[in-house]
N, C-alpha and C positions, 0 to 999 in steps of 0.2 A: 504495501500498499505508498502510496508516495505520502508526502508532506500536505500536499492540496488536498488530496483525499481525506487525510484526517482531520482538516479543519472544516470541511465541508463546502471548499471554493472550488473545486473540479470543474473542469469544464461538461456541460450537458449535452447531452449525444441528441436529446428531443426537445419540444417545446413546452409538452407537458410536465410540469414539475410535479404535480398533484399527488401522485403515488410515488417519488420517488425517494429511498431511503437515506439518503448522502444529503440531506438539507438538515440544517440548523434546527434544535428544537423550537424556536422561535416562530419558523415558518409555518407550521400548522397551527399552532395557535393562534398567530396575528390573521391566518384565515378562517377558523372558526370565527373569531372577531367579527373581522370585516363582511364576511358573510352577516353575522346576528344582524351586526349595526347596517348593512344595508337591508337587509330582509326590513326592518322596522321602518326606516326611512322610504322605503318603497310603500310598505302599507300607511303609511301618514298621508303618501303623497295620493295613493287611491283614494283613502278617505276623504280627502278633498277632494279630487278628482272626478272622480268617479260619479256621486249624484248630479255634480255640472253639469257633463259632460250630456248623460242622459237629459235634463233639464235643457242644458243650448242644442242637443242635437234634435228635440222635438219640437224647440222654438223655431230651430231653424237658424239660428245664427253664430257666426264664428269666430265675432268682436272679441272674444276674449279665448286665445289658444290653448292656454294652459290648460285646462280642464281634460282636450284632447291629448295632448302632449303630454302629460303625466301619464293617463293610462296607456298610451302604446309603450312609451321608455319604460315605464314602470311592471309591466306583464314582460317587456322582452327583458330586464334586467333582471325579475326575479327568474325567470327561465334560465337565463346562462347561471346564476350564482347557482343555482339548484341543481345544475347539470355537473358543477364541479364534484357535486356527491354523489348523485343519482347514477351516471354515467361518466367518470374521470377518465375513462379510458378513449370514450368519443369528442373529449373538447380539448381544447386546450386551453392550458391555464393559464397563460400569458396574453391569449387574444381573450379571455374573459377578464381578466384584470383591466386590459386596456379598456373594453369598453366600459366596465364600473367606472374606473379617474372620468371617462371621457362625459356619462352623465351626471355624474355624481358632480362634474365640475361645473357643467352645463346650468344642473336644478340648482346650484347654490350661485353661481354667476348670473344665472337668469332673475332669480329672488333679488339678488342686489340691483341688476337695471330694471325690472321691473319697478319697483319701489324707487329709486333715485329716478327714473323716467317718467313719471307721474303714472304710475297707475295704467301702462300701456299706451301714454303717449308717444312714443318712441316708434309702436308700429304704425306704417302706413295704412291710412284709413281706419285709424281708430282714435278716438278724442279720448283722452286720457283725462284723469281725474287726479288733481293734486290736491295739498289739505293746505290754504290760503294761510293759516295761520304760522306755520311753523315751514322751514325749508327740508323738503326732501331728507336732507341727511340725519338732519334732526329727528325726525320721522322715523328713519329708518330705523335707530341706535335706541328711540323712546319705547315706551310700553305698550305701545300701538302697535308694535309690528313684531319685531326681533326677540325683543322679551315676553312676548307673550307667549305663555306655555308650549302651546302646540306650534308657532311657529319657531320657537326655541328649541324643543324636541326635535322636529325634521331637520334643521340645519345642523345641529350639534350630533345627530347620529348621522346624517349623510356628511359632515366633516370628519368625522369619525370613521367612516367606512371610505373614506377618499385616500383618507391617511396612511390604512391600513395596505389598500389596494396599492398605489403609490407606490409603497415602501416594499411591496410583493413586487409588484411590478418592475421595480428598479434592481431587488433582489434578481430576478430571472434575467433582465438584461444585461447585469455585470458577471451575470454566472456564464455567460457563453464566450 
């Protein structure tokens, strides 16, 4: 056994490290934590988005795209994360990590963009509505948005999953 193998830094022959035995012990622990946090963030996005998507679809409106985007991206991410454990030999852990990082980063950046942009005012054809009494950044950081329990839980679990999957993706990329 080489020194590289002993410390878990040997070059990997495959893209999927989910079933590899040469990973350091923190890798499977971080994977489980990332999946759990990711599934909570997904559940919160679906809890908020699914009822609104149904109402908007029945009304025939697409003025607020978030419910539709949350449902589609949430289901896709849930399938990808669950596939890591249900069929690990059929999915690339690296691809799942990259997909999770992309979706979670878009969710968090989208939250900030939506609220700093006047609640949709930056979307062509959508008349946004802001808060006339405070600047958008003040509102974002106030108890009206980011520190409401639901928003805080959604963004905190998403950020935690983003850090976990970003770390795992970095490990995968460095290990080649």
